[in-house]
C-alpha positions in Angstrom: 98.1 93.1 104.5 101.2 94.5 106.1 102.0 97.9 104.8 104.9 98.6 107.1 103.3 102.0 107.7 102.0 102.5 111.3 99.8 105.5 111.8 99.3 107.1 115.2 95.6 107.0 116.1 93.8 110.3 115.6 96.3 112.1 113.3 93.6 112.7 110.6 95.7 110.8 108.1 95.0 107.7 106.1 96.9 105.4 103.8 95.6 105.1 100.3 96.4 102.2 98.0 96.7 103.5 94.4 95.8 101.2 91.5 95.1 101.4 87.8 92.0 100.2 86.0 91.6 100.9 82.3 94.4 103.4 82.3 92.9 105.5 85.1 94.2 105.9 88.6 92.0 105.1 91.6 92.5 104.6 95.3 91.2 102.7 98.3 91.7 103.2 102.0 94.3 100.7 103.1 92.3 99.9 106.2 89.9 98.1 103.9 92.6 96.0 102.2 93.3 92.5 103.5 95.9 91.5 100.8 96.9 91.8 97.2 97.2 88.7 95.1 98.1 87.9 91.5 95.0 87.3 89.3 93.9 83.7 90.1 91.6 81.3 88.3 88.0 82.6 88.8 85.0 80.3 88.7 82.0 82.0 87.0 78.7 82.0 88.9 75.6 81.4 86.7 72.9 84.2 86.6 75.0 86.5 88.8 75.2 90.3 88.5 77.1 91.4 85.3 79.8 93.0 87.4 80.5 89.8 89.3 83.3 88.0 87.6 82.9 84.9 89.8 84.4 83.4 92.9 87.8 82.1 94.0 89.0 80.3 97.1 92.3 81.3 98.7 93.0 79.4 101.9 89.6 77.8 102.1 87.6 81.0 102.0 85.2 81.6 99.1 85.5 85.2 98.0 83.3 87.0 95.4 85.3 88.8 92.7 84.0 92.1 91.1 85.3 93.4 87.8 85.9 97.1 88.2 86.1 97.7 84.4 82.4 96.7 84.3 81.5 98.7 87.3 83.2 101.9 86.1 81.9 101.6 82.6 85.4 102.1 81.0 87.3 100.2 78.3 89.9 97.6 79.0 93.5 98.8 78.5 95.0 96.3 75.9 98.5 97.4 76.8 98.0 96.7 80.5 95.7 93.7 81.1 94.2 92.8 84.4 96.8 91.1 86.6 96.0 91.7 90.3 93.2 91.1 92.8 92.7 93.5 95.7 91.1 91.5 98.5 89.1 93.7 100.9 87.1 93.5 104.1 84.5 96.0 105.1 80.9 95.8 106.3 81.9 92.3 107.5 82.3 91.1 103.9 85.3 89.7 102.1 85.3 90.8 98.4 88.0 90.9 95.8 88.3 93.5 93.0 90.2 92.9 89.7 92.6 95.7 88.8 95.2 96.1 86.1 98.1 97.3 88.3 98.9 98.3 91.8 101.0 101.4 92.0 101.7 101.8 95.7 100.7 103.3 99.0 100.5 107.0 99.9 100.1 108.6 103.3 97.8 111.6 103.0 95.8 113.9 105.3 92.0 113.9 105.0 92.4 117.7 104.6 94.1 117.1 101.3 91.3 115.0 99.9 88.8 117.0 97.8 85.2 115.9 97.9 83.8 115.8 94.4 81.1 118.4 93.7 77.6 117.7 92.4 78.7 118.0 88.8 80.6 114.7 89.0 79.0 113.2 92.1 75.3 112.9 91.7 73.7 112.0 95.0 72.5 108.4 95.2 74.5 107.2 92.2 78.1 108.5 92.7 80.9 106.1 93.4 83.7 108.6 94.1 84.3 109.8 97.7 87.3 112.0 97.1 90.0 113.1 94.8 93.8 113.3 95.5 96.2 115.3 93.3 99.5 113.5 93.1 102.2 115.0 90.9 100.7 115.3 87.4 97.7 113.0 87.9 94.4 112.8 89.9 93.7 109.7 92.0 90.0 109.1 92.5 89.1 107.3 95.8 86.2 105.0 95.0 83.2 104.3 97.3 83.6 100.5 97.5 80.6 100.2 99.9 78.4 101.9 97.3 79.8 99.6 94.5 79.0 96.5 96.5 75.6 97.9 97.6 74.6 98.5 94.0 75.5 95.0 93.1 74.1 93.4 96.3 71.4 95.7 97.8 71.1 93.4 100.9 74.5 94.6 102.1 73.1 98.1 102.8 71.8 99.3 106.1 69.4 96.6 107.5 66.4 98.8 107.6 64.1 95.9 108.3 65.6 95.8 111.8 64.0 99.2 112.4 60.7 98.0 111.1 60.8 95.1 113.5 61.0 97.6 116.5 57.4 98.6 115.9 55.9 101.8 117.4 58.2 103.6 119.9 57.8 106.7 122.1 59.3 110.0 120.9 62.6 110.9 122.5 64.1 114.4 122.4 67.7 113.5 123.5 70.0 115.5 121.3 72.2 113.4 119.1 75.0 114.7 116.9 75.9 112.6 113.9 78.9 112.9 111.5 78.4 111.1 108.2 79.7 112.2 104.8 77.6 110.0 102.5 74.4 111.9 101.5 72.5 108.6 101.0 73.6 107.1 104.3 72.9 110.4 106.1 69.3 110.2 104.9 69.0 106.5 105.8 70.4 107.0 109.3 68.2 110.0 109.9 65.1 108.2 108.7 66.0 105.1 110.7 66.6 106.9 114.0 63.6 109.1 113.6 61.4 106.0 113.0 63.0 104.6 116.2 61.7 107.6 118.1 64.9 109.8 118.2 63.8 113.1 116.7 66.4 115.6 117.9 69.1 114.9 115.4 71.9 117.1 114.1 73.5 115.8 110.9 77.0 117.0 109.9 78.9 116.0 106.7 82.3 115.3 108.3 84.3 115.4 111.5 85.3 119.0 111.0 81.6 120.2 110.8 80.7 118.1 113.9 83.7 119.6 115.8 82.7 123.1 114.8 79.2 122.4 116.1 80.6 121.2 119.4 82.7 124.3 119.7 79.7 126.4 119.0 77.8 124.6 121.8 80.7 124.9 124.1 80.9 128.7 123.6 77.2 129.1 124.4 77.3 126.7 127.3 74.9 124.4 125.6 76.9 121.2 125.0 74.5 119.0 127.0 71.5 120.6 125.3 72.9 120.0 121.8 74.9 116.8 122.0 74.1 114.2 124.6 75.5 111.4 122.2 78.0 111.6 119.3 77.7 109.1 116.5 80.5 109.2 113.9 81.7 107.5 110.8 85.5 106.9 110.4 86.2 107.8 106.7 85.3 111.4 106.1 86.9 114.3 104.3 88.4 117.3 106.2 88.4 115.4 109.5 88.0 111.7 110.0 86.1 110.1 112.9 89.2 109.0 114.8 90.6 112.6 114.9 87.1 113.8 116.0 87.1 111.3 118.9 90.7 112.4 119.9 89.7 116.0 120.1 86.5 115.4 122.0 88.3 113.2 124.6 91.0 115.8 125.1 88.5 118.6 125.8 87.4 118.9 129.4 84.1 120.3 128.5 83.3 117.6 126.0 85.1 114.5 127.2 82.0 113.1 129.0 80.0 112.7 125.8 79.4 109.1 124.9 80.8 108.3 121.4 79.5 105.6 119.1 81.5 104.7 115.9 79.2 103.6 113.1 81.4 102.6 110.2 82.1 100.0 107.6 85.7 99.7 108.9 85.1 97.9 112.1 87.8 95.2 111.9 90.2 94.2 114.7 92.8 96.9 113.9 90.3 99.7 113.7 88.5 98.5 116.8 91.7 98.7 118.8 92.3 102.2 117.5 88.8 103.3 118.4 89.2 101.8 121.9 92.5 103.5 122.4 91.1 106.9 121.4 88.1 106.4 123.8 85.1 105.3 121.7 82.4 103.8 123.9 80.9 101.6 121.2 81.8 100.5 117.7 79.4 99.0 115.3 79.6 97.8 111.7 77.5 99.9 109.4 74.8 97.5 108.2 73.7 96.9 111.8 71.4 99.9 112.2 69.3 97.9 114.7 72.4 97.5 117.0 72.9 101.3 116.7 69.4 101.9 118.0 69.9 99.4 120.8 73.1 101.1 121.9 71.4 104.5 121.9 68.6 103.1 124.0 71.2 101.8 126.5 73.0 105.1 126.7 69.8 107.0 127.2 68.6 104.6 129.8 71.9 105.0 131.7 71.7 108.8 131.5 74.3 109.0 128.7 76.9 110.5 131.0 78.7 107.2 131.6 82.3 108.3 131.6 
């Protein structure tokens, strides 16, 4: 989808597509959106999940269609019936979502996105990643990865890849990880620990990871506390691209290998990551690839810049 808004890499900004479902306003990171189409004829799939409306085939590609009204547990708006499909791509999947109306695109800073607290965002079941206040309304950014994972659990981290590694030696190389999802934080921690990497520092966003690096820098302990940096892209306060930019511009930190582990590894985002200085970029389900890359960096002494 051409938004005609080009963001400079590492500005800590994102573009949010605002849309309406059941009279409520929601948002999605434009980086996940391929195109927006009028509601097309959808073919039902027998015995599929209740939230799967069916499939359709634009330009010879079969795409699964998810009904957000069902997912969100809200009532249809009789005055504003479903009329649009938001076609997305993340985690190497093409999936469309039925919405009532597309409002527009907003450019916002990650610093302006409020992370929902535990009263509305129960760990393990929440599907809201952030809230934006726009004029007199709130726009809730939905966790589309979690929505798809709940419907199709096999799209989650491929933990079987870790099981297939078998027994491995313990390794104390210090690894700093920035990941905002509590569920994925636990899964990544458990996976890397099982793979033998036990010196892990988990931070909830890029800002927290940057603060940790600054602390290590002040105490002259960067190499003792962060031999490898692993970061998500979408995070409140500071995103992964901004974190990479800051690390690469700091003479005391620029040697640290950086691995992007995100659902947003498409061609455009990969180019941004390369431009900023990411050493590797992996799509989030491929936890086995993440371990292989850590193995490679450790074998090469990690200081490969």
